[in-house]
C-alpha positions in Angstrom: 139.2 92.5 92.1 136.5 93.7 94.5 135.2 96.2 91.9 134.4 93.4 89.4 132.5 91.3 91.9 130.0 94.1 92.9 126.6 93.4 91.5 123.9 96.0 91.3 120.8 94.3 92.6 118.6 97.3 92.6 116.2 96.3 89.8 116.4 92.5 90.5 115.9 93.0 94.2 112.9 95.2 93.5 111.3 92.7 91.1 111.9 89.9 93.6 110.2 91.9 96.4 107.3 92.8 94.2 106.8 89.1 93.2 107.0 87.9 96.8 104.6 90.6 98.0 102.1 89.7 95.3 102.4 86.0 96.1 101.9 86.7 99.8 98.8 88.8 99.2 97.3 86.1 96.9 97.9 83.4 99.6 96.4 85.6 102.3 93.2 86.2 100.2 93.0 82.5 99.4 93.3 81.4 103.0 90.8 84.1 104.1 88.3 83.0 101.6 88.7 79.3 102.7 88.4 80.4 106.4 85.2 82.3 105.8 83.7 79.4 103.8 84.6 77.0 106.6 83.3 79.2 109.4 79.9 79.7 107.8 77.2 77.4 109.1 76.1 74.9 106.5 72.4 74.9 106.6 72.0 73.3 103.2 73.5 69.9 104.3 71.3 69.4 107.3 
């Protein structure tokens, strides 16, 4: 019974970790760009 419930999550786990890592990097880059844009002095609007 225990043998039939074992699931090999090697490939699925790897794919999930790759997707999560890519999503995390995209979010970090997005927030960094927004932070740099917000921290720049706006000389055009004065």
